[in-house]
N, CA, C and O of each residue as an XYZ file, in Angstrom:
904
protein
N     -23.578     32.847    -22.380
C     -24.156     32.087    -23.486
C     -25.681     32.100    -23.378
O     -26.233     31.851    -22.307
N     -26.341     32.384    -24.461
C     -27.799     32.434    -24.478
C     -28.377     31.044    -24.265
O     -27.719     30.041    -24.538
N     -29.635     30.990    -23.768
C     -30.260     29.719    -23.450
C     -30.357     28.801    -24.661
O     -30.122     27.598    -24.551
N     -30.701     29.361    -25.810
C     -30.814     28.515    -27.007
C     -29.460     27.957    -27.423
O     -29.376     26.846    -27.946
N     -28.410     28.721    -27.195
C     -27.066     28.238    -27.514
C     -26.677     27.096    -26.555
O     -26.076     26.105    -26.969
N     -27.029     27.255    -25.273
C     -26.751     26.199    -24.291
C     -27.477     24.917    -24.688
O     -26.907     23.828    -24.617
N     -28.716     25.048    -25.099
C     -29.498     23.871    -25.488
C     -28.870     23.157    -26.670
O     -28.879     21.928    -26.729
N     -28.334     23.901    -27.594
C     -27.674     23.300    -28.760
C     -26.416     22.552    -28.329
O     -26.162     21.431    -28.770
N     -25.630     23.196    -27.455
C     -24.405     22.569    -26.969
C     -24.714     21.288    -26.196
O     -24.042     20.272    -26.377
N     -25.720     21.339    -25.343
C     -26.101     20.164    -24.552
C     -26.584     19.045    -25.469
O     -26.252     17.880    -25.252
N     -27.354     19.384    -26.473
C     -27.852     18.388    -27.420
C     -26.694     17.709    -28.148
O     -26.713     16.496    -28.357
N     -25.698     18.484    -28.527
C     -24.530     17.921    -29.211
C     -23.727     17.018    -28.271
O     -23.226     15.969    -28.677
N     -23.614     17.446    -27.006
C     -22.896     16.621    -26.032
C     -23.603     15.284    -25.827
O     -22.961     14.235    -25.796
N     -24.920     15.326    -25.689
C     -25.676     14.091    -25.505
C     -25.507     13.159    -26.702
O     -25.327     11.952    -26.542
N     -25.568     13.727    -27.886
C     -25.410     12.919    -29.098
C     -24.039     12.269    -29.152
O     -23.917     11.095    -29.503
N     -23.003     13.033    -28.804
C     -21.638     12.496    -28.823
C     -21.451     11.415    -27.768
O     -20.711     10.455    -27.982
N     -22.120     11.570    -26.629
C     -22.027     10.557    -25.566
C     -22.799      9.287    -25.913
O     -22.655      8.263    -25.245
N     -23.611      9.361    -26.952
C     -24.363      8.190    -27.416
C     -23.723      7.554    -28.637
O     -24.293      6.630    -29.217
N     -22.548      8.029    -29.042
C     -21.876      7.504    -30.229
C     -21.621      6.010    -30.082
O     -21.435      5.504    -28.976
N     -21.614      5.323    -31.196
C     -21.382      3.875    -31.176
C     -19.977      3.541    -30.692
O     -19.779      2.532    -30.014
N     -19.008      4.370    -31.030
C     -17.611      4.133    -30.655
C     -17.352      4.515    -29.203
O     -17.611      5.647    -28.794
N     -16.841      3.570    -28.434
C     -16.487      3.864    -27.038
C     -15.386      4.904    -26.972
O     -15.359      5.725    -26.055
N     -14.473      4.877    -27.943
C     -13.394      5.861    -27.979
C     -13.947      7.269    -28.151
O     -13.463      8.212    -27.523
N     -14.947      7.411    -28.991
C     -15.571      8.722    -29.194
C     -16.253      9.190    -27.911
O     -16.142     10.356    -27.534
N     -16.948      8.289    -27.252
C     -17.636      8.654    -26.015
C     -16.625      9.058    -24.940
O     -16.851     10.006    -24.188
N     -15.515      8.334    -24.877
C     -14.482      8.659    -23.898
C     -13.887     10.036    -24.167
O     -13.715     10.833    -23.245
N     -13.571     10.317    -25.438
C     -13.005     11.617    -25.798
C     -13.994     12.743    -25.522
O     -13.602     13.846    -25.143
N     -15.266     12.458    -25.713
C     -16.296     13.465    -25.447
C     -16.363     13.796    -23.961
O     -16.406     14.964    -23.575
N     -16.372     12.764    -23.140
C     -16.402     12.988    -21.696
C     -15.160     13.742    -21.235
O     -15.246     14.638    -20.396
N     -14.007     13.378    -21.787
C     -12.769     14.062    -21.431
C     -12.846     15.543    -21.792
O     -12.449     16.402    -21.005
N     -13.352     15.832    -22.969
C     -13.466     17.225    -23.413
C     -14.383     18.020    -22.486
O     -14.134     19.194    -22.213
N     -15.450     17.369    -22.003
C     -16.370     18.051    -21.092
C     -15.697     18.361    -19.761
O     -16.042     19.339    -19.099
N     -14.740     17.532    -19.372
C     -13.998     17.795    -18.147
C     -12.917     18.844    -18.313
O     -12.619     19.605    -17.393
N     -12.337     18.872    -19.500
C     -11.277     19.852    -19.761
C     -11.831     21.265    -19.885
O     -11.143     22.245    -19.601
N     -13.091     21.354    -20.317
C     -13.742     22.661    -20.439
C     -15.056     22.630    -19.667
O     -16.127     22.663    -20.273
N     -14.989     22.568    -18.341
C     -16.208     22.400    -17.540
C     -17.197     23.541    -17.696
O     -16.821     24.706    -17.828
N     -18.460     23.179    -17.678
C     -19.550     24.149    -17.737
C     -20.733     23.536    -17.000
O     -20.974     22.332    -17.097
N     -21.458     24.347    -16.279
C     -22.552     23.827    -15.460
C     -23.550     22.985    -16.260
O     -24.082     22.001    -15.748
N     -23.800     23.366    -17.501
C     -24.801     22.643    -18.282
C     -24.294     21.303    -18.804
O     -25.050     20.572    -19.444
N     -23.039     20.965    -18.547
C     -22.533     19.642    -18.903
C     -22.863     18.600    -17.831
O     -22.856     17.402    -18.114
N     -23.147     19.036    -16.624
C     -23.278     18.104    -15.507
C     -24.414     17.117    -15.718
O     -24.223     15.914    -15.546
N     -25.587     17.602    -16.086
C     -26.733     16.705    -16.284
C     -26.465     15.617    -17.328
O     -26.679     14.439    -17.041
N     -26.001     15.977    -18.530
C     -25.759     14.931    -19.536
C     -24.722     13.897    -19.090
O     -24.842     12.715    -19.414
N     -23.710     14.339    -18.351
C     -22.687     13.398    -17.883
C     -23.280     12.420    -16.872
O     -23.024     11.218    -16.949
N     -24.065     12.922    -15.934
C     -24.672     12.047    -14.922
C     -25.704     11.114    -15.549
O     -25.832      9.961    -15.139
N     -26.427     11.605    -16.526
C     -27.446     10.774    -17.179
C     -26.852      9.530    -17.821
O     -27.555      8.537    -18.014
N     -25.563      9.573    -18.153
C     -24.917      8.408    -18.775
C     -24.593      7.314    -17.757
O     -24.269      6.192    -18.146
N     -24.673      7.619    -16.474
C     -24.353      6.621    -15.450
C     -25.129      5.325    -15.675
O     -24.574      4.232    -15.564
N     -26.385      5.453    -15.984
C     -27.276      4.294    -16.058
C     -26.985      3.409    -17.256
O     -27.092      2.186    -17.165
N     -26.622      4.007    -18.364
C     -26.609      3.257    -19.624
C     -25.243      3.087    -20.269
O     -25.119      2.340    -21.239
N     -24.210      3.757    -19.761
C     -22.888      3.654    -20.389
C     -22.319      2.247    -20.163
O     -22.113      1.844    -19.018
N     -22.061      1.489    -21.254
C     -21.630      0.097    -21.096
C     -20.130     -0.095    -20.855
O     -19.708     -1.156    -20.396
N     -19.332      0.917    -21.160
C     -17.880      0.754    -21.110
C     -17.314      1.267    -19.776
O     -17.585      2.399    -19.376
N     -16.535      0.429    -19.100
C     -15.964      0.805    -17.801
C     -15.102      2.053    -17.902
O     -15.212      2.945    -17.061
N     -14.259      2.132    -18.900
C     -13.332      3.254    -19.015
C     -14.071      4.561    -19.316
O     -13.668      5.629    -18.854
N     -15.124      4.469    -20.073
C     -15.923      5.666    -20.334
C     -16.619      6.112    -19.052
O     -16.678      7.307    -18.761
N     -17.143      5.163    -18.291
C     -17.786      5.524    -17.022
C     -16.788      6.208    -16.088
O     -17.125      7.171    -15.399
N     -15.568      5.702    -16.076
C     -14.555      6.321    -15.227
C     -14.242      7.740    -15.706
O     -13.985      8.631    -14.897
N     -14.267      7.942    -17.011
C     -14.033      9.281    -17.549
C     -15.199     10.212    -17.237
O     -15.000     11.411    -17.036
N     -16.400      9.675    -17.195
C     -17.546     10.493    -16.789
C     -17.325     11.045    -15.383
O     -17.570     12.221    -15.111
N     -16.860     10.171    -14.505
C     -16.584     10.606    -13.132
C     -15.470     11.648    -13.115
O     -15.582     12.675    -12.445
N     -14.401     11.383    -13.851
C     -13.301     12.361    -13.896
C     -13.813     13.713    -14.384
O     -13.475     14.750    -13.813
N     -14.618     13.703    -15.426
C     -15.138     14.958    -15.974
C     -15.998     15.688    -14.947
O     -15.914     16.910    -14.821
N     -16.817     14.950    -14.220
C     -17.711     15.582    -13.252
C     -16.952     16.250    -12.115
O     -17.340     17.324    -11.656
N     -15.879     15.625    -11.661
C     -15.170     16.222    -10.521
C     -14.331     17.433    -10.932
O     -13.744     18.097    -10.077
N     -14.270     17.722    -12.232
C     -13.643     18.966    -12.697
C     -14.621     20.137    -12.608
O     -14.223     21.297    -12.710
N     -15.901     19.824    -12.417
C     -16.932     20.855    -12.380
C     -17.116     21.399    -10.966
O     -16.482     20.935    -10.019
N     -17.983     22.377    -10.844
C     -18.284     22.972     -9.553
C     -18.670     21.885     -8.548
O     -19.570     21.085     -8.807
N     -17.997     21.862     -7.421
C     -18.168     20.793     -6.437
C     -19.608     20.709     -5.915
O     -20.187     19.625     -5.839
N     -20.165     21.840     -5.566
C     -21.508     21.841     -4.986
C     -22.557     21.411     -6.007
O     -23.458     20.637     -5.686
N     -22.442     21.907     -7.221
C     -23.402     21.516     -8.259
C     -23.281     20.034     -8.600
O     -24.288     19.348     -8.777
N     -22.066     19.553     -8.690
C     -21.861     18.137     -8.987
C     -22.422     17.264     -7.871
O     -23.106     16.275     -8.133
N     -22.132     17.629     -6.639
C     -22.635     16.871     -5.500
C     -24.157     16.825     -5.507
O     -24.751     15.761     -5.331
N     -24.782     17.966     -5.710
C     -26.236     18.025     -5.695
C     -26.875     17.202     -6.793
O     -27.975     16.679     -6.613
N     -26.202     17.077     -7.935
C     -26.767     16.299     -9.049
C     -26.504     14.809     -8.901
O     -27.315     13.988     -9.330
N     -25.379     14.456     -8.298
C     -25.022     13.033     -8.183
C     -25.790     12.341     -7.057
O     -26.165     11.177     -7.198
N     -26.028     13.026     -5.957
C     -26.659     12.399     -4.793
C     -27.979     11.683     -5.115
O     -28.177     10.573     -4.621
N     -28.879     12.247     -5.902
C     -30.126     11.540     -6.192
C     -29.938     10.195     -6.887
O     -30.808      9.327     -6.806
N     -28.809     10.018     -7.569
C     -28.554      8.752     -8.265
C     -28.342      7.594     -7.297
O     -28.413      6.432     -7.695
N     -28.085      7.904     -6.034
C     -27.889      6.843     -5.043
C     -29.153      6.036     -4.807
O     -29.085      4.907     -4.320
N     -30.292      6.592     -5.142
C     -31.549      5.878     -4.963
C     -32.117      5.381     -6.291
O     -33.280      4.984     -6.359
N     -31.315      5.401     -7.325
C     -31.761      4.918     -8.635
C     -32.133      3.438     -8.562
O     -31.558      2.680     -7.780
N     -33.095      3.041     -9.379
C     -33.460      1.619     -9.452
C     -32.421      0.835    -10.242
O     -32.456     -0.395    -10.267
N     -31.500      1.538    -10.885
C     -30.482      0.885    -11.701
C     -29.176      0.739    -10.907
O     -28.581      1.745    -10.520
N     -28.727     -0.484    -10.664
C     -27.504     -0.690     -9.876
C     -26.293      0.041    -10.426
O     -25.492      0.574     -9.659
N     -26.149      0.073    -11.746
C     -24.973      0.733    -12.316
C     -24.969      2.220    -11.979
O     -23.908      2.793    -11.732
N     -26.130      2.844    -11.966
C     -26.205      4.266    -11.622
C     -25.820      4.470    -10.158
O     -25.106      5.418     -9.832
N     -26.287      3.590     -9.279
C     -25.933      3.717     -7.864
C     -24.431      3.555     -7.664
O     -23.807      4.324     -6.933
N     -23.860      2.550     -8.318
C     -22.431      2.287     -8.167
C     -21.595      3.439     -8.712
O     -20.611      3.841     -8.091
N     -21.979      3.971     -9.868
C     -21.189      5.061    -10.461
C     -21.327      6.337     -9.652
O     -20.374      7.109     -9.542
N     -22.500      6.566     -9.088
C     -22.680      7.734     -8.225
C     -21.793      7.619     -6.993
O     -21.154      8.594     -6.596
N     -21.749      6.445     -6.391
C     -20.887      6.232     -5.224
C     -19.422      6.428     -5.590
O     -18.668      7.058     -4.848
N     -19.028      5.894     -6.719
C     -17.641      6.052     -7.176
C     -17.300      7.535     -7.358
O     -16.214      7.982     -6.990
N     -18.229      8.276     -7.923
C     -18.004      9.705     -8.141
C     -17.887     10.446     -6.814
O     -17.039     11.325     -6.663
N     -18.735     10.094     -5.857
C     -18.664     10.726     -4.539
C     -17.347     10.403     -3.842
O     -16.784     11.246     -3.144
N     -16.863      9.187     -4.033
C     -15.583      8.809     -3.452
C     -14.458      9.656     -4.032
O     -13.586     10.125     -3.302
N     -14.483      9.848     -5.338
C     -13.460     10.660     -5.994
C     -13.607     12.138     -5.645
O     -12.617     12.862     -5.544
N     -14.840     12.573     -5.464
C     -15.086     13.962     -5.098
C     -14.549     14.250     -3.702
O     -14.023     15.333     -3.445
N     -14.682     13.277     -2.801
C     -14.107     13.392     -1.464
C     -14.733     14.473     -0.599
O     -14.064     15.038      0.266
N     -15.991     14.761     -0.817
C     -16.685     15.814     -0.080
C     -17.502     15.186      1.046
O     -18.429     14.419      0.785
N     -17.166     15.504      2.292
C     -17.844     14.884      3.431
C     -19.312     15.263      3.539
O     -20.043     14.650      4.316
N     -19.754     16.236      2.798
C     -21.183     16.567      2.796
C     -22.015     15.404      2.265
O     -23.220     15.336      2.508
N     -21.375     14.494      1.545
C     -22.090     13.331      1.003
C     -22.271     12.226      2.036
O     -23.057     11.303      1.823
N     -21.554     12.311      3.150
C     -21.569     11.222      4.116
C     -22.973     10.801      4.561
O     -23.247      9.601      4.583
N     -23.874     11.719      4.916
C     -25.205     11.293      5.373
C     -25.989     10.481      4.341
O     -26.925      9.766      4.699
N     -25.618     10.584      3.075
C     -26.332      9.869      2.020
C     -25.852      8.431      1.852
O     -26.460      7.661      1.109
N     -24.761      8.056      2.539
C     -24.257      6.685      2.441
C     -25.021      5.857      3.476
O     -24.578      5.703      4.614
N     -26.139      5.344      3.074
C     -27.075      4.679      3.974
C     -26.730      3.209      4.184
O     -25.925      2.626      3.458
N     -27.366      2.631      5.204
C     -27.209      1.196      5.446
C     -27.692      0.396      4.249
O     -27.136     -0.656      3.935
N     -28.727      0.893      3.581
C     -29.241      0.189      2.402
C     -28.164      0.058      1.327
O     -28.065     -0.975      0.666
N     -27.360      1.105      1.153
C     -26.277      1.043      0.174
C     -25.154      0.127      0.652
O     -24.590     -0.627     -0.141
N     -24.828      0.187      1.932
C     -23.753     -0.651      2.473
C     -24.099     -2.128      2.391
O     -23.209     -2.978      2.349
N     -25.394     -2.436      2.370
C     -25.836     -3.836      2.295
C     -26.599     -4.107      1.003
O     -27.434     -5.009      0.943
N     -26.309     -3.329     -0.020
C     -26.996     -3.486     -1.305
C     -26.860     -4.915     -1.811
O     -25.801     -5.530     -1.684
N     -27.934     -5.434     -2.382
C     -27.922     -6.815     -2.884
C     -26.946     -6.996     -4.045
O     -26.465     -8.103     -4.289
N     -26.655     -5.915     -4.756
C     -25.701     -5.982     -5.867
C     -24.290     -5.792     -5.322
O     -23.986     -4.770     -4.707
N     -23.438     -6.777     -5.550
C     -22.086     -6.729     -4.995
C     -21.318     -5.493     -5.423
O     -20.612     -4.894     -4.612
N     -21.444     -5.102     -6.679
C     -20.687     -3.948     -7.171
C     -21.106     -2.675     -6.440
O     -20.267     -1.832     -6.122
N     -22.384     -2.539     -6.179
C     -22.868     -1.365     -5.451
C     -22.344     -1.391     -4.016
O     -21.835     -0.390     -3.512
N     -22.476     -2.548     -3.366
C     -22.017     -2.661     -1.977
C     -20.519     -2.397     -1.874
O     -20.080     -1.669     -0.983
N     -19.728     -2.981     -2.778
C     -18.275     -2.774     -2.741
C     -17.928     -1.294     -2.857
O     -17.073     -0.787     -2.131
N     -18.594     -0.616     -3.768
C     -18.305      0.806     -3.961
C     -18.770      1.615     -2.762
O     -18.126      2.593     -2.380
N     -19.881      1.212     -2.170
C     -20.370      1.904     -0.967
C     -19.390      1.750      0.188
O     -19.166      2.700      0.938
N     -18.801      0.564      0.340
C     -17.827      0.353      1.425
C     -16.634      1.288      1.250
O     -16.203      1.950      2.194
N     -16.112      1.329      0.034
C     -14.937      2.174     -0.231
C     -15.266      3.651     -0.017
O     -14.485      4.392      0.581
N     -16.413      4.062     -0.505
C     -16.808      5.459     -0.372
C     -17.036      5.827      1.084
O     -16.617      6.893      1.534
N     -17.702      4.943      1.819
C     -17.968      5.213      3.234
C     -16.673      5.336      4.015
O     -16.527      6.240      4.837
N     -15.729      4.434      3.767
C     -14.450      4.489      4.478
C     -13.681      5.768      4.155
O     -12.898      6.252      4.972
N     -13.906      6.306      2.970
C     -13.232      7.531      2.547
C     -13.866      8.786      3.148
O     -13.178      9.774      3.405
N     -15.187      8.742      3.372
C     -15.910      9.942      3.774
C     -16.288      9.996      5.250
O     -16.641     11.063      5.752
N     -16.222      8.875      5.949
C     -16.745      8.820      7.317
C     -16.026      9.801      8.253
O     -14.797      9.857      8.259
N     -16.775     10.564      9.032
C     -16.150     11.398     10.060
C     -15.517     10.507     11.128
O     -16.000      9.407     11.396
N     -14.456     10.982     11.722
C     -13.730     10.170     12.704
C     -14.641      9.678     13.821
O     -14.493      8.545     14.280
N     -15.571     10.500     14.262
C     -16.446     10.129     15.375
C     -17.402      8.998     15.023
O     -17.967      8.366     15.916
N     -17.590      8.736     13.742
C     -18.531      7.701     13.321
C     -17.840      6.473     12.738
O     -18.504      5.573     12.223
N     -16.531      6.433     12.815
C     -15.780      5.323     12.220
C     -16.103      3.994     12.897
O     -16.234      2.976     12.218
N     -16.233      3.985     14.208
C     -16.537      2.736     14.925
C     -17.901      2.197     14.537
O     -18.063      0.993     14.339
N     -18.884      3.082     14.426
C     -20.224      2.659     14.028
C     -20.216      2.097     12.607
O     -20.910      1.124     12.313
N     -19.423      2.717     11.728
C     -19.323      2.208     10.360
C     -18.666      0.838     10.360
O     -19.117     -0.061      9.650
N     -17.610      0.663     11.142
C     -16.935     -0.638     11.205
C     -17.911     -1.719     11.659
O     -17.911     -2.824     11.116
N     -18.731     -1.410     12.641
C     -19.721     -2.377     13.124
C     -20.709     -2.730     12.021
O     -21.078     -3.893     11.857
N     -21.136     -1.726     11.267
C     -22.075     -1.961     10.163
C     -21.444     -2.842      9.089
O     -22.076     -3.767      8.579
N     -20.202     -2.548      8.756
C     -19.515     -3.318      7.721
C     -19.229     -4.745      8.160
O     -19.177     -5.649      7.326
N     -19.044     -4.957      9.447
C     -18.657     -6.290      9.939
C     -19.713     -7.345      9.659
O     -19.402     -8.535      9.610
N     -20.956     -6.925      9.476
C     -22.007     -7.903      9.177
C     -21.858     -8.485      7.773
O     -22.552     -9.436      7.414
N     -20.957     -7.915      6.986
C     -20.729     -8.410      5.631
C     -19.530     -9.363      5.544
O     -19.185     -9.816      4.453
N     -18.905     -9.665      6.660
C     -17.812    -10.642      6.635
C     -18.298    -11.955      6.026
O     -19.371    -12.457      6.362
N     -17.486    -12.495      5.127
C     -17.809    -13.768      4.499
C     -18.684    -13.652      3.272
O     -19.012    -14.662      2.649
N     -19.067    -12.438      2.914
C     -19.948    -12.252      1.760
C     -19.191    -12.362      0.441
O     -18.086    -11.838      0.299
N     -19.791    -13.038     -0.504
C     -19.375    -12.973     -1.887
C     -18.068    -13.654     -2.256
O     -17.545    -14.498     -1.530
N     -17.564    -13.251     -3.415
C     -16.370    -13.861     -3.977
C     -15.108    -13.145     -3.492
O     -15.154    -12.279     -2.618
N     -13.994    -13.532     -4.084
C     -12.692    -12.970     -3.711
C     -12.690    -11.445     -3.808
O     -12.234    -10.761     -2.891
N     -13.202    -10.916     -4.921
C     -13.185     -9.478     -5.135
C     -13.998     -8.741     -4.079
O     -13.578     -7.701     -3.572
N     -15.150     -9.282     -3.756
C     -16.011     -8.648     -2.761
C     -15.374     -8.685     -1.379
O     -15.383     -7.685     -0.662
N     -14.824     -9.826     -1.007
C     -14.189     -9.940      0.305
C     -12.957     -9.033      0.410
O     -12.723     -8.421      1.452
N     -12.200     -8.952     -0.634
C     -11.033     -8.067     -0.633
C     -11.464     -6.613     -0.447
O     -10.815     -5.861      0.280
N     -12.546     -6.219     -1.095
C     -13.036     -4.842     -0.966
C     -13.441     -4.531      0.467
O     -13.144     -3.452      0.980
N     -14.118     -5.472      1.113
C     -14.523     -5.245      2.497
C     -13.294     -5.136      3.400
O     -13.234     -4.261      4.264
N     -12.330     -6.006      3.205
C     -11.117     -5.963      4.019
C     -10.391     -4.634      3.854
O      -9.904     -4.066      4.832
N     -10.316     -4.142      2.644
C      -9.640     -2.856      2.402
C     -10.386     -1.715      3.077
O      -9.768     -0.804      3.628
N     -11.727     -1.764      3.033
C     -12.504     -0.708      3.673
C     -12.285     -0.713      5.177
O     -12.109      0.343      5.785
N     -12.295     -1.903      5.780
C     -12.071     -2.001      7.220
C     -10.645     -1.595      7.583
O     -10.423     -0.941      8.602
N      -9.688     -1.979      6.757
C      -8.300     -1.585      7.010
C      -8.159     -0.068      6.981
O      -7.376      0.502      7.740
N      -8.918      0.583      6.104
C      -8.854      2.050      6.019
C      -9.388      2.723      7.280
O      -9.059      3.874      7.566
N     -10.222      1.991      8.036
C     -10.774      2.543      9.273
C      -9.816      2.413     10.449
O     -10.047      2.998     11.506
N      -8.742      1.649     10.271
C      -7.711      1.555     11.303
C      -8.206      0.957     12.608
O      -8.900     -0.060     12.607
N      -7.851      1.585     13.717
C      -8.158      1.061     15.041
C      -9.658      0.907     15.280
O     -10.069      0.065     16.078
N     -10.465      1.693     14.613
C     -11.914      1.613     14.802
C     -12.455      0.250     14.401
O     -13.516     -0.156     14.873
N     -11.732     -0.467     13.529
C     -12.202     -1.768     13.061
C     -11.752     -2.920     13.945
O     -12.281     -4.024     13.820
N     -10.798     -2.697     14.828
C     -10.220     -3.790     15.618
C     -11.245     -4.582     16.413
O     -11.224     -5.810     16.335
N     -12.144     -3.956     17.176
C     -13.104     -4.734     17.984
C     -14.015     -5.630     17.146
O     -14.291     -6.764     17.539
N     -14.487     -5.138     15.995
C     -15.408     -5.953     15.204
C     -14.678     -7.094     14.512
O     -15.253     -8.159     14.288
N     -13.418     -6.874     14.176
C     -12.635     -7.960     13.582
C     -12.398     -9.061     14.606
O     -12.495    -10.245     14.285
N     -12.088     -8.672     15.830
C     -11.857     -9.659     16.882
C     -13.112    -10.481     17.153
O     -13.021    -11.687     17.381
N     -14.275     -9.848     17.131
C     -15.515    -10.597     17.332
C     -15.770    -11.545     16.172
O     -16.195    -12.682     16.373
N     -15.510    -11.075     14.960
C     -15.761    -11.911     13.791
C     -14.831    -13.116     13.746
O     -15.206    -14.160     13.213
N     -13.626    -12.992     14.293
C     -12.691    -14.123     14.321
C     -13.266    -15.302     15.088
O     -12.854    -16.446     14.892
N     -14.220    -15.014     15.961
C     -14.822    -16.055     16.778
C     -16.272    -16.337     16.373
O     -17.058    -16.888     17.144
N     -16.593    -15.948     15.163
C     -17.950    -16.160     14.668
C     -18.249    -17.628     14.418
O     -17.352    -18.470     14.442
N     -19.507    -17.921     14.182
C     -19.933    -19.306     13.965
C     -19.546    -19.830     12.588
O     -19.202    -21.003     12.441
N     -19.600    -18.970     11.586
C     -19.343    -19.420     10.218
C     -17.851    -19.401      9.906
O     -17.153    -18.429     10.197
N     -17.379    -20.484      9.313
C     -15.963    -20.593      8.964
C     -15.547    -19.488      7.995
O     -14.450    -18.941      8.108
N     -16.428    -19.158      7.037
C     -16.091    -18.126      6.056
C     -15.916    -16.772      6.718
O     -15.065    -15.982      6.308
N     -16.715    -16.498      7.740
C     -16.603    -15.236      8.472
C     -15.293    -15.191      9.247
O     -14.596    -14.176      9.240
N     -14.962    -16.291      9.913
C     -13.730    -16.334     10.696
C     -12.509    -16.153      9.800
O     -11.597    -15.392     10.124
N     -12.501    -16.851      8.684
C     -11.364    -16.749      7.765
C     -11.226    -15.333      7.210
O     -10.120    -14.803      7.108
N     -12.335    -14.737      6.860
C     -12.300    -13.380      6.306
C     -11.788    -12.393      7.354
O     -11.018    -11.487      7.035
N     -12.208    -12.565      8.578
C     -11.758    -11.670      9.649
C     -10.263    -11.814      9.901
O      -9.560    -10.817     10.065
N      -9.780    -13.040      9.932
C      -8.343    -13.275     10.133
C      -7.542    -12.645      9.003
O      -6.518    -12.005      9.242
N      -8.011    -12.826      7.769
C      -7.301    -12.249      6.621
C      -7.276    -10.723      6.710
O      -6.269    -10.093      6.388
N      -8.375    -10.145      7.142
C      -8.440     -8.686      7.282
C      -7.464     -8.202      8.346
O      -6.774     -7.200      8.161
N      -7.415     -8.917      9.446
C      -6.492     -8.569     10.523
C      -5.050     -8.592     10.035
O      -4.254     -7.718     10.377
N      -4.724     -9.592      9.239
C      -3.353     -9.695      8.729
C      -3.024     -8.574      7.750
O      -1.891     -8.094      7.709
N      -4.012     -8.158      6.964
C      -3.789     -7.050      6.034
C      -3.550     -5.742      6.781
O      -2.760     -4.905      6.345
N      -4.231     -5.575      7.894
C      -4.020     -4.365      8.695
C      -2.620     -4.369      9.296
O      -1.953     -3.335      9.346
N      -2.181     -5.541      9.750
C      -0.845     -5.646     10.331
C       0.246     -5.514      9.283
O       1.312     -4.954      9.543
N      -0.032     -6.035      8.097
C       0.968     -6.037      7.040
C       0.323     -5.587      5.730
O      -0.101     -6.428      4.938
N       0.241     -4.284      5.488
C      -0.438     -3.760      4.294
C       0.151     -4.263      2.975
O      -0.525     -4.249      1.947
N       1.398     -4.702      3.005
C       2.027     -5.189      1.772
C       1.639     -6.624      1.445
O       1.947     -7.123      0.362
N       0.962     -7.288      2.380
C       0.551     -8.668      2.166
C      -0.629     -8.703      1.203
O      -1.617     -7.999      1.414
N      -0.543     -9.497      0.168
C      -1.648     -9.612     -0.778
C      -2.855    -10.303     -0.155
O      -2.704    -11.171      0.705
N      -4.049     -9.917     -0.590
C      -5.243    -10.519     -0.008
C      -5.323    -12.001     -0.322
O      -5.789    -12.786      0.504
N      -4.872    -12.395     -1.514
C      -4.925    -13.811     -1.862
C      -4.088    -14.647     -0.902
O      -4.486    -15.747     -0.521
N      -2.935    -14.126     -0.514
C      -2.083    -14.828      0.443
C      -2.740    -14.856      1.817
O      -2.757    -15.887      2.491
N      -3.279    -13.717      2.219
C      -3.892    -13.609      3.546
C      -5.100    -14.521      3.677
O      -5.239    -15.203      4.693
N      -5.974    -14.555      2.685
C      -7.190    -15.357      2.791
C      -6.872    -16.846      2.701
O      -7.516    -17.661      3.362
N      -5.884    -17.200      1.886
C      -5.512    -18.615      1.790
C      -4.962    -19.116      3.120
O      -5.310    -20.211      3.565
N      -4.104    -18.319      3.758
C      -3.553    -18.704      5.053
C      -4.647    -18.774      6.108
O      -4.660    -19.684      6.938
N      -5.565    -17.813      6.076
C      -6.657    -17.788      7.054
C      -7.572    -18.993      6.894
O      -8.011    -19.574      7.887
N      -7.859    -19.366      5.675
C      -8.721    -20.528      5.439
C      -8.067    -21.808      5.936
O      -8.748    -22.698      6.444
N      -6.752    -21.904      5.792
C      -6.049    -23.096      6.297
C      -6.139    -23.155      7.816
O      -6.362    -24.222      8.388
N      -5.968    -22.023      8.461
C      -6.043    -21.975      9.924
C      -7.410    -22.430     10.401
O      -7.520    -23.249     11.314
N      -8.443    -21.897      9.784
C      -9.803    -22.238     10.192
C     -10.104    -23.704      9.920
O     -10.716    -24.383     10.745
N      -9.673    -24.188      8.765
C      -9.958    -25.570      8.400
C      -9.207    -26.564      9.279
O      -9.762    -27.592      9.668
N      -7.953    -26.264      9.592
C      -7.120    -27.219     10.318
C      -7.284    -27.141     11.829
O      -7.168    -28.152     12.521
N      -7.548    -25.965     12.333
C      -7.564    -25.800     13.787
C      -8.914    -25.340     14.337
O      -9.230    -25.558     15.507
N      -9.703    -24.699     13.471
C     -11.023    -24.290     13.910
C     -11.023    -23.230     14.984
O     -12.048    -23.011     15.630
N      -9.900    -22.565     15.194
C      -9.816    -21.553     16.247
C      -9.172    -20.296     15.679
O      -7.958    -20.270     15.477
N      -9.956    -19.256     15.416
C      -9.448    -18.031     14.808
C      -8.752    -17.113     15.795
O      -9.188    -15.985     16.024
N      -7.659    -17.606     16.382
C      -6.932    -16.829     17.370
C      -5.689    -16.214     16.754
O      -5.109    -16.762     15.816
N      -5.288    -15.080     17.285
C      -4.085    -14.414     16.780
C      -2.887    -15.335     16.901
O      -2.025    -15.359     16.023
N      -2.829    -16.106     18.006
C      -1.677    -16.981     18.204
C      -1.544    -17.992     17.074
O      -0.433    -18.358     16.690
N      -2.698    -18.454     16.530
C      -2.657    -19.410     15.433
C      -1.996    -18.806     14.207
O      -1.218    -19.466     13.518
N      -2.307    -17.561     13.944
C      -1.765    -16.889     12.773
C      -0.251    -16.705     12.877
O       0.482    -16.792     11.893
N       0.184    -16.446     14.113
C       1.590    -16.111     14.286
C       2.493    -17.337     14.357
O       3.705    -17.213     14.179
N       1.944    -18.494     14.609
C       2.779    -19.692     14.722
C       3.249    -20.178     13.357
O       3.963    -21.177     13.269
């Protein structure tokens, strides 16, 4: 395809991705994924910052992972340092779906401790998905400093990330069970129970853990089992 033809196609794609109808934008992103082309990657990533609809953003990610892996990775990585939280979160989500360990070095401590909960939650999930086995313990230690952070959704995300790390998370969970803050102890106990029983809902686990901490003040395994 000639350069001028590519420019016309890209211009049309951008216009369609800016349509007022979310359904139109979703169908446009889907079409770009069904017929991948290198020149679609930039317009799809550019929507990370401004796309207001969750389902359309998810389709942007789906479309991108249909494209050349190396080109997509190279274009998405710079978005991790965007000043816009939504762009950082969507880039992390895309990297998680891409599943390419070459992205691992870009999952920085700054992202894992991002002030925006949505960014941090996505960074935890992505890190747990991409971390090399030799670095799993170090990641678990980094994540453990977030015990007790945020609301139900945020705490559940951290617990799931630590559970995905398996045995590497055990030492930091045990230390957190004996932490000074009640919220940290309860969160650690709930995480431990989720690892032992993956079918246990987080709402059940955290409610039981909070009762243990409130009534006994001792985050011991024996308390949970009684």
